[in-house]
N, C-alpha and C positions, 0 to 999 in steps of 0.2 A: 367856910376860910376860914375864918380864925381859928379851926379845928386842927387845919393842914396844917396853920403856923405854929402854931403850939405844939405836935409832934415833932413837925420839920425843926423848929429850934431847937426841945432835947435829944433828939437828937444827933443835931449839930451840935453844938456844946458838947453832949456825952460823948462821941468817935473825935473831936480835937483838941479834949483836957486825953483823953487813956494815954497811957506807956509808947502803942503803938508807933500811933503816930506821931508821937513827938524824938522815937530815940532815930525812928525812920527816917526820919525830917533834918535828927541834925546828919544821923551817917550823910545819906546823899548831900546835905550844904556842905561837908568833906571830903566828899569824891569834887563833886563840883572843883573843892579851892586847889586837891593836892592838885589835879587834874592838869587847871589851869598855871603852879607855879611844876610841873613834871619836868622843866628842863633844869629849872636852879637842882631842884630835889634829885634828880641822876651825875646832875655834875658835883654831888655832895662826898656820892659813890667813888666818886670817878678815878677818887686821892686828886695831884698834883696833877694842873695840865704842861706842865712849864719841865718836860720833858727832855731829858741828853740822848742824838742818837747821832752814833758814832759812824763816819762810811769810809768804806775801804774796796778805796780805787787807788787805782796807779796815773788816771786820765784828770788831770786839775781843770779843769771845764769840764768835768761829766760830773765832776764834785762841787763846781759850780752855779751848773745849770741843778743839781739833784737838791741842792740844797735853796737857788732861787723858788724853784716848784712848790718844799715845802713848807717853807713860809708864808707863800704863800695864800697855804689849805690855813697854816698852824704860827699867825707870829710868834708864837708862848716857849714854840719847840725850839732849841737849841744845835744846830750843826755843829760835829767837827770834824776829818779831815785826817783818821790814822791807823794803822797798819794793823793787820790781821789778832797778831801775838795783842796789843799795845789795847783793842780790841776787848779778847778773852780775863786779858787781865783788871779789867776796869767792871765789865759786868761781874766775875768774880766779888769785884767788892763791894759795887756793887750802890757803886762809882757815875754806871753810865749805863744807861736804862735796858738799851739797845741797841747791838749796832746792823750795818747794811752790808755789803759784801757785795761788789757789782763787777759784773764779768763782761768784756766784749767781743763781738767775734769780727772777723775780720766787713765783716755785711753791714757791720753796726747795730748787730741785733742783738740785746742785752737781755741778762741775767742775775739774779740775785739771789740771795741768800740773807734769812732774817737772824742774828744770835741775840739772843734772850734766854736769859733767867726760867721760862717760863715758856707754853706749847702760843705762838704769835695766835692770835685773832685774825675773822676772814676779815674783818673790816683792815685791820693793819696791811694783812696780805691787800687787800682792796687798794688799799691807800696808797701803795707804791708799785701798784702794779699798775696804776693808773695815773703816778709821777716818771717813770718811766717808759711806758708805754707813749706820753708823748712825747717824750725826751728820741727817745726811739726814733717818732714822723719825722721831724725834724729832721732827725741828722742821715735818712737817710732819701727824706724828701729835698735835703741840701744838696747829696749825693747824682741824683736824676736832676739837678738844676732847675729847680723850682723853685720860685719866689713867696715870699709870705701869702700872697694876695692867689693861688695858684696850692697855696695847700689849704685855706680857708675854704675855698669854691668844690675840691678831695673831699673834705671833708666835715661839711653842712650838710645836715637830715632832712631826711623829702617830710614836706607836708604831709602828713593823708587826715582825709576828715570824709565824718560821712554824709551820703545830701540822702535821704530820706523821699524817694516818690509818689504821691498819695495818690490815690486812686480817683479822687476831685479833680477837680481840678484849678486845688488851691495850687500856691504855689511849693518849691520844694522845699526844707525846712534839712537846714545842714546844724552841724555838732558839732563839740567837739571835748578831746577827753573831759575835762574839768569843770564842765558842763553834764558827763556824765557822774564824773566821779562823788560830785555834790549831790544828783538823786540817786545813786545809792547810798548816799553820809543818808539824805533826807528820810529814805524809806528801811533803811535801819537801824533809825531814830524812832521814829515813827513804828514802827516793827515791836521792839523792846520797849517804846514806853506804857503801847495799850497791851503787852503780853504782862507788864509786874503790876500794871493800872487794874487789870481785872483781875490776878491773882492775887492782889492785897484785897479789893474792895469787897471781888464776889465773895472771898472765905466771911468775908462780915457782915454783909448784907442776910444770906443763910445766916449768919450762926448767933443773930441779934432778929429773927422770927421767930426761929427754930429754940433757940428760952424765951421764947416773949408764950411759942409754948405750951412746951413743959414747964413753965411755971404757972399757966394755968390765965397768965395777964391776956392773952387773949378774948379766953371767953367774954370778957367785961369789956373790953376795946371794941367789940364785935356791935355791942350794942349802945355806943353812945357818940360810935364816929362811921362812917360808909366804909366795908374792905375796899373802896377800889380810894379812897382820901387817903388813907392810912399808907397801904402801901406802896401811894402819891411820895406821900411825906418823907417816907422813909426812906426811898429809895433814892429823892432829890438831894436828904440831906445827907446820904454820902458819897453821893457824885461831890457836892458844892466840897466834901471836904478832900475826895480829890482834886479836884481841882484848887484850891486852897494850897493840899499840896503841892501843886506844876507852879503855878503862881507865885511865891515860893523859890520855888528852884530857877525860874524863873528869871524873877527882881537879881537872885547870889550869882545868878550867872551875869547878869547885865554887873554886876559889880562887880566880878569877876575883871571882866572885860573892861572897867574902867580901871580900874586897881589896880590891876598886874604887863598892865601894858599890852594887850592880845591883837591889842591892835595893827601894829607891824607884825609877827607872826602870821595877822587870818591877810596882810592888805601880802605874805610872796606870795599867795596863794593863785590871786589873780580871781578872783571870782567875781561874774556879775551879778544879773537877775534880771533875767528872759522871762520873758510870757513862759515859756515853759515850763520853767522854777517855782514864776508863779503864783502855774496853775496847780501843780503837782503840790504849794506847797499848803496852797487849799483844800485841794481833797485833803489828804494828809490830816488834817482838823479834825474838818467831817467826817471821816472815817473813824477816825480817836475817837467820839465823842459819839457816832452810834456804832463800835466796838466794844467801847463799853460800856453803854448803855444794853444794847445785846445780853451781852452780856453775864451785868449785874441783876435785868430782871428775871432771866434766866435759873439763877443764881439765887432768887428771891422766892421762886416758887420751887426749887430742895426741897428752900431750907424752911416752905409749909406742909412741907409731904416729908419730914422727915420729924420721927418720931419720939429718938430720944438722942439725948447729944450726942452720946456719946457714939453714935451710927451716922453723927456726923460725915466723915470721914469717907464711908464708903457712902455715903447718898450722893458726895458730890465726884463722886471717880464718875462720871459718863460728861461733868461736865473738863473735870478737867485734860479727863483723855481731847472730847471736838475742839479744848481750846489747845491745846499741845501742836496737833495738829493741822491747825489751820495757823497757826503762827508755823509747823513749819515749813508748810505747802508752801505759803512767805517768802520763810525768807531763801528757800533756794531757788524756790521762785523768783528772785532776783537777777541770779545768775542765765536766764532763762526764759524772760517773761513771755516771748512769743511763742513757747512754748505749747503746744493742745492742751495740756491734761491743768496748766495755768488759765488758756482762756475757759476752761469749766465750769474752774473752780469761781473762777474771778463772778460765779452767778447762782453758786452756791451758797443761800443762807449763812450763818457760821463763821466759811472763810472767806463769803466774800472781801470784808472789813481789813483783814492780813491781805490778800491772791489781789485784788482788784490796786491796790493803794501799788504793788509793785507792778500792775501792766499799765497803773497811767504815769509813771517814771518812762514808759517808750514816749516819744512826739509823737509817734504816728500814731500811739491811741485812741479814738476820737472820743472828745467830753463825752458823749451823749451814749457812750458805752461808762461811764463811773455816774452817771445822773437816774440811768434804770435804776443800779447797783442799789445808790440812794432808797428809790421810790421802793425795791423793794423791803429793804431796812427796816424803811419804817414803818411799811404796812405792814413785816413779820412783829416789828419792836408794840404795836398796837395789839397785836392778839395777843404778844407775850402780857402784856399790862392785864388783858381782860382773863388769858387764863391765872396773872398770880392772885386775881382781886380773887375769882370764884376757887381757888386750892387756898384762899387763908380764912373763906370765911369758913369752907365746907369741909374743911381738913378740922377743925378747933380740937370736933371728938373724934377723932380719926385716931388713933395710937397703934395702927398696920406698924410690922416690920419691917422692910424695904422698901421705896421710892417706887416700885411699880405696884402694888397692892394696895397705898393709902392712895397712889390713882386711878385703879379701880376702882374704889371706893367714895372719891370722890366726884370722877364726869357723871355718873350719872345723877347722880341728884342735882334738881333746877335752884334757881333762883329764886 
């Protein structure tokens, strides 16, 4: 056990002090901090919100209604009534940002034009359309003799919810839009995190083992340390480095949440943890660990079979293609988790950590489906560890070009 910890500490310390770890961690911390202040950063590039807008209309009551609705949306905007000639003159000398020229038909149908120095954005058009649509609705309602209560009843949105009917005798489960969106966010975050961790640390473990082999260090190692112990120590150290990075980013996220007052922003989403969400989060953590373990151990096998450092990219190509295929299967599977191909891929090794996470975002997906996948991958991990130890020991003196040739030389050898 002492040899395990010696190898573990040496590898962990080396990876933790590496420039790649420090640079990527600092970069991700900056991304989190910038993301927490994205609204402040956006406001810096938007310029002065204290806009001056002219209203061109012959109806004083219409102007007052537009002014009232507009100031309700943005208190810093100043509205003033003027003629078309005055508006164009002020826009030219830049004393006015833009002007709304409003016309009204006999049926109280409103139309508008935006006068500005530059092309209007879609958000400007949408904002003006929303203001005028509300005023137009009120005018038409008054003509029809509808009071405020009648108008609210007409404008009230219809509430639509899903009710999932299970094949068993269990009670049905209701879902809402907020829960569906939050579930998709969990799936996307888990999928992307798994992909980037594997992409980073699978390459590291493969390069570490290939370097030992090329430098003939592995020849000395296997005489003093069992291959299984050495491989497990290496893999455990690399995974611990990954967990350390995740922990640092998690602490940074918590600090950003508290320091930059994100509580108020997130509270507006009105998201509450339900039993389904808790189940999804638990499975997301489990599949993240299993997925990283599976691909990192597989990468160690490819590293053992690599004869030259310059062949590393070629040796890792099958793993990279497999990982990309699994990632896209999980990513696009989130759009239709109930499709037959997603159901099948959820049981396929190497695909299942990505795809089954997508399947578990559906409340009707039974829990035992996720448990079956976990058992399959635990067996797969055990098999991969055995292969990794065998290839590490038997491939020491094999320098064949190509992974397939090296694998053919390794498999016939006996312990």
